[in-house]
N, C-alpha and C positions, 0 to 999 in steps of 0.2 A: 199731269205727266212731268219724267223727267228731260231736261234738255243743256249743256251746253251753252251757258252763253260768254262771248269779250262783254262786257259793259265798255270800257276804254283800254287801251293800253296797259298790259299786264295784270289787269283784270280779267278772271275767270271765276266762272260759278256754277254748280249746280243747281236748277232752279225746276220749278216748280211752274209750268205755266201751260196752257188751255191745248188739250189732243184734238186734233186736227179733226175734219171730215168734211164726209165727201162732199163735195158742191157742182162739179159739174160733171156733164154725160159720161168723160174722155177721165172725169180723177178713179187713181186707182189712193187705197190706202196703208200701207206700209206698216209690220210693225218689225222697226228697224231691229239687224244683231247686232251687226260688226261694223265700225267705217275708222276710213284708213288717216294717221294724222297725215299731213303732208304739208311744204317747207311755206305752199301760200296760210295751211293753219301757225303758224309760229309767226310768219310776217303779221298778222290780225294781230298774233298775243301781242308782239315787239312794237307794233306801231310804224311796220315797214310799210307797209302793205295798203299801194299810194289807192286801190281801187276799191277797199274794202269799206261804211258806212260802220258807225257803232248808235246805236249793242247790235249787235250780227249771234249770233245763234248760228254758229259752225261749220263745218264739215262737208266736206263736196266727194266725200269717198264711204261710201257704204248701199249699202243692201239688207233684202232681209224679207218675210215670207209675207205676200198680200192678205193684207185679212173682208178687205170688202173692193167691189168694186164699181162706178158707176153706169148707170145702164146703154151708156153707149161702146163699154167699151166691152172686146171681141176676142181680143189677145194673149187675157191671161188670166186665171181666175182662185179665188180663194184659197190657200194651201200651196198655192205654187212657190218657188222664190227668183228673186229679182234680184238686176244687177240697176242699177241707177244712172243717167248720165245729167252730169248736173248741164250742159246746156242746154240756155232757153235765148231762145232768136223770137225774131220777130213774123218770116216769113215772105217779107214784101222789098226790102233793101236788096241793094246790088249781089254784097254778096251774098245772101241770100238767095236771089233770084239764081243765081251760078252757081248753085249746090257749095256755099263756102259756109253755112250756120255755125258754124265757130269761130266768126268774127264779123258777126253780127255792127251790123251799126249799133244797135241799140243794145248789146251783150249784156244780160244778166245770168251769172254763176249761182250755181244755191251752196248757200253758202261764203260766200262776197257779197257780190250786190244783192243780194233776198237772203231770208237766213234759208239754214244748207239743212242736215242728214241729222247731226249731232245728240239725237232724241232718241225717245222708247219709237214716238209713233210718226209719218212722217206722208205728207198726200206727193203723187209725183201725175204729168200730164202722161195718157197710156207712147204713147209717141217713144218716151223719156224710157222706158222699164226696159230690159230685155229678159228672160227666161234664163236663165240657168240647171241643171239639170247636175242634182246634188247627189247624185249615185256616180258622180265623179270631179265635182269638187264642193269642197267639206267649207258647210252654211255658213263658219265664221270667215268664211278669205272669200267670199263674194264682194266685198267690199276694194277690192281688191284690184277688180276689173279696171275701174277708173286711170290707176295710172299704170298700166301694162295699156289701155289704150291711149298714152301722151307716147308711149313705144312707138304706135302702129301707125300713130299719124306723123314721127320726125322719118321712120322709115320709109312711108308712101310720099310723103314734102323732099326727100334726097331722091326720091330712084333708085334707093339700096333695092339690091341683084346680086344674081347668085356669081362669082369672085370676084367683089367689089370686096376695097381694105378701105375697114371704114375706124378712123378716128373718133373715139370717144370722152370727151377731157371733161374728166367728173365720174368719179361709182360713186354715188351716191343710187336713192334709193330711185329716181324718175333713170342715169345712165344705166343703171341693171335690168331697168328696165326699156332702156334700147336694145339694149347689146341683146337680148334672149333673139327678140326679134328678129334685130338683123341675121347670127347666128342660122335664127331657122329660114333667113335665103336666105340661106348660103353663101352670108360674104363673111370674111376673116376679118376679126375686130379687134384690136389696140384697144386698151383701157388707159386715161393715167387717176390718179388722184397721189396726195401729199398724206393718206395714213394704210398704212402697213395692210394691215386688217379690213380697207375697203376693199385693198387689193386680191386680198386673197378670199375675198369675198364673191368677188369680179369673178379668176377664176377657176372657185369653184362650182357654180352657173355656168361657167360655159366661154367668155374669152379666153383668146387667146394667147392673150400677149398683155402684161398689166408693169407700167413708167412710174412710178416713184417720180414726182418733177420735184420734188428736194432734194433727191438724190443721185438726178441721171437726168443730162442732158437730149429731151423733148427731143428737140428735131432728128438732131444724131440718130436717135432712136428708132425715129419715123425714119429718118433715109435708109439706115439698113436693111430696114422692114419691106419698102417698097424699091429699094435697089435703085435709089438718089430718085423716084421720084418724085413722091409722098402722098400724100393715102386719094383714096379717090373717094372719099367720101366724107368729111368731117363735120361732127355735131360736137358745137358746144354750151352744155350744158353746165360750166363753170358764173361762167351771164359776167363777169367783169369788163369794165373798158376797156383791162388789157390782154384780158381773154381773144377776143371777139381780133383783132387784127394778129393774134400768131394765130388763130387756127385756119387763115389767109393764105397768112406761110408754111403752114403746110398740108395745103393740098397740091394735091397738082395741079397742071394742065391741062386744061379740059374738065376737071373737079368738081363737085358740090359739097355748100357747105349749108348748115340747116342753125339758125338760131331760137335759141328759149326764150330767152332773156328781156323782161320787163321794165325795167331796171331804166331810170333816164336820164342815167349820170353819159356823156358823147364821147367815145373811141373815137383818134385818132387815126383819121384808115386812108390813105393815099390810095385816088385813083387807080394808078399803075397796080396794085395790089389787083384789082380786082380783075382788068379788061389786059394785064400783055397776057392774061392764062387763060384772060377767058372767058371766070368761073360765074356758075349760077348757081347765088346767093340769096336764099329762104331763109322767115320768117313761119315759124312752127307752135302753135297755143293751142292748148285746151284737146277734143279731137270730133272727128267729122265721120262720126254714123262711124265709131269705129271696134265699138263694144261688140257684134257679130264675131269681131274675125279676134279675140282679148278669147272668148269664151269657149271659144273652139282649140283656140288654144291650149290653152288648159286646160277642155275635157281630154285631150289629145295628150299632154302630157309635153310640151315644148315652150310654153313657160309651166313658171315651177314658184307660185305664187308662196308657200310655205316653205321654200325659201328664202325667201324677199324678207318675209316676215322675220323679224328679229324678237319684240318681246310682245307681249300683251294686258290694258288691262284695266279692270273695271272703267264704265264712265263715271262708278262715284270719284277716282282717283285720278282724274282727268290733270291736273296740278300736278301731279307727283311725277303723270310721262312728259309733261310738258319740258318738267327739267332736265328726267333724267336728255332729251331729245337737244335739250339747251348744253348741260355742262357737259356729257361724255356725247357727241358724238359716232366718235368712235367707235363706242361700242353697238354702234345705233343702223341699222337699215331701214326698216316702218315698222313704224308700232303701230297697233290698234288699239278700238277702244270694244266696249264691247255693253250691250244695254240688256 
């Protein structure tokens, strides 16, 4: 079968690899229809993803049609369509025992720590597959359940609720996913970016206000919007060493800050920035059983993956797809590959 392999940084190819087979009673064999390219896939390609090992069959945003199931599978059957959660956990460590399997001590993510779903066929355990109604969600958009699950997790970690003023720093695909989930919860949302086309897309998809951080004073705009208090929730999806301190500054007293960054470059944070306003500062990683909420949101129309996707390529043209994302980021939101 065809599979997309990154052998080492800047070396990507469409390879022929053995088709997987049912080996365990809870295995589900899936014909992959489409996969979404994530920034972490680009990081693996560029050699900047410190969590990945090589060679790697990439892809953690994917879904498709069930072809065969193990003898113990009861949740899905051949002919069903499913989205696949890429999180694999031990079930025994402190995090797992306390309902936080997404930060398991020995966490593995398909497509990063182990081979992923950018292939014609893949196997996944029953607990990781989620049934999708393809009368309500297009088959080639099932792969976008995963990035929206990140948005749900961020909103959960930030305690976003009706009436909150949420500032999302960064209007890339994940920022937009976070925004649409926040809007569905009744929050007002301001988004920032440096690229006007991204801000235009954010407004089209539901953002209340947008700020071009290269032309406008973000703090001044936030203060106008919040009557001088600051945002009740700030989400840092820019993830630079400077964006974290800025997020603390833009949050109101007793507010919440959600960080997504995985870089190991330290930020300079004075303790008083947190304690003076008694901020709640949390990290958010992957998602913690959020697929059902996303699927419901897509089926009911308050999440719009068809607007999130801007480009689609055959898996044979993966190199072209990666080049587009890196060379023309202003044109791209989410790119999908079709198998």
